[in-house]
C-alpha positions in Angstrom: 12.6 -28.1 15.9 13.2 -26.1 12.7 10.3 -24.1 11.3 10.5 -23.0 7.8 8.4 -20.0 6.6 7.0 -20.0 3.1 5.1 -17.4 1.1 2.3 -19.3 -0.7 1.9 -19.2 -4.5 -1.1 -20.3 -6.6 0.5 -23.7 -6.8 0.1 -24.1 -3.0 -3.7 -24.4 -2.6 -3.1 -27.7 -0.6 -1.2 -25.7 1.9 -3.9 -23.0 2.0 -6.4 -25.7 2.7 -4.2 -26.9 5.7 -4.0 -23.3 6.9 -7.8 -23.0 6.8 -8.0 -26.1 9.0 -5.8 -24.4 11.5 -7.8 -21.2 11.3 -11.0 -23.1 11.8 -9.6 -24.7 14.9 -7.9 -21.8 16.6 -10.6 -19.2 15.8 -13.4 -21.7 16.8 -15.2 -21.2 13.5 -18.3 -23.2 14.0 -20.3 -24.2 10.9 -17.4 -22.9 8.7 -18.2 -23.4 5.0 -14.9 -23.7 3.1 -14.6 -21.7 -0.1 -14.4 -23.7 -3.4 -10.9 -24.7 -4.6 -11.5 -22.5 -7.7 -12.1 -19.5 -5.4 -9.0 -20.3 -3.3 -6.9 -20.5 -6.5 -8.2 -17.2 -7.8 -7.6 -15.7 -4.4 -4.0 -16.8 -4.4 -3.5 -15.2 -7.9 -4.5 -11.8 -6.5 -1.3 -9.8 -5.9 -2.9 -7.9 -3.0 -3.3 -11.2 -1.0 -0.3 -12.3 1.0 -0.2 -15.7 2.7 2.6 -17.1 4.7 2.7 -20.5 6.4 5.0 -22.0 9.0 6.1 -25.5 8.1 7.6 -28.3 10.1 8.7 -31.2 8.0 6.3 -30.0 5.1 3.3 -29.9 7.5 1.6 -26.6 8.0 1.6 -25.6 11.7 0.5 -22.0 11.4 0.2 -19.1 9.0 -1.0 -15.7 8.3 -3.2 -13.8 5.8 -2.7 -10.2 4.8 -4.2 -7.8 2.3 -2.2 -5.0 0.6 -4.0 -1.8 0.3 -3.1 1.4 -1.6 -2.6 4.5 0.5 -3.9 7.9 -0.5 -1.5 9.7 1.9 1.8 8.6 0.4 3.0 6.7 -2.7 3.0 3.4 -0.8 0.9 0.6 0.1 -0.3 -0.7 3.6 -0.9 -4.2 4.7 -3.7 -5.4 6.8 -2.8 -8.5 8.7 -6.2 -10.2 8.8 -5.4 -13.5 10.4 -2.5 -15.2 12.2 -3.0 -18.6 13.6 -0.8 -21.4 15.0 -2.0 -24.8 15.8 -2.2 -25.2 19.6 0.7 -27.8 19.7 3.0 -25.3 18.1 2.0 -22.1 20.0 4.6 -20.3 22.1 7.5 -22.0 20.2 8.4 -19.2 17.8 6.3 -20.0 14.8 4.1 -16.8 15.1 7.2 -14.6 15.6 8.9 -16.2 12.6 5.7 -15.5 10.5 5.6 -11.8 11.7 9.3 -11.4 10.8 8.8 -12.9 7.3 5.8 -10.6 6.8 7.7 -7.5 7.8 10.7 -8.5 5.6 8.4 -9.1 2.7 6.7 -5.8 3.2 9.9 -3.9 3.4 11.1 -5.4 0.1 7.7 -4.8 -1.5 7.6 -1.0 -0.5 4.7 -1.6 1.9 5.2 1.2 4.6 3.0 -0.1 7.3 1.4 -3.3 8.7 -1.6 -3.0 10.9 -3.6 -5.7 12.7 -6.7 -5.8 14.9 -6.6 -7.5 18.2 -9.9 -7.7 20.2 -9.6 -6.2 23.7 -10.5 -9.5 25.5 -7.8 -11.3 23.6 -4.9 -10.6 26.0 -2.7 -13.3 24.4 -2.9 -11.6 21.0 -2.2 -8.1 22.5 0.9 -9.4 24.4 2.0 -11.2 21.3 1.8 -8.2 18.9 3.4 -5.9 21.6 6.3 -8.4 22.1 6.9 -8.4 18.4 7.2 -4.6 18.2 3.7 -3.6 17.4 2.6 -0.1 18.5 -0.8 -0.2 20.3 -3.5 2.1 19.0 -6.9 2.1 20.8 -9.6 2.3 18.1 -13.2 1.2 17.7 -13.8 -1.1 14.8 -17.1 -1.1 12.9 -18.5 -3.7 10.6 -21.3 -3.2 8.0 -23.1 -6.2 6.5 -23.9 -5.8 2.8 -25.7 -9.1 2.4 
């Protein structure tokens, strides 16, 4: 089964909508309120937003979302890989690895020096996945602040 990896453009809001369906399922997002199509289109025009999808016969079976951030330590950018999800029927078949490779290739060409991702300690599957794909583990404590 051939998986094709594609970087989304503003013309691909239908594929982003399919990816959101996958995120909602694999991340168990109960009561998820989908952003408006106008918001999604604006988001996809933001050059700091990077979205890749894994396609099988034009159907989205997985994807990732990343955000490019400027660095104050070097004349480069970093990328925060915020979400990576693959529909359960397609997990452990290479789609996630293909997505990571496409993202790393994109970052190398774009002058992005580092990609970082958070994996929650109880999520042993994610930790094994990122380790298998060459990620270096850093034990940190993550804090969130609500502004609403």
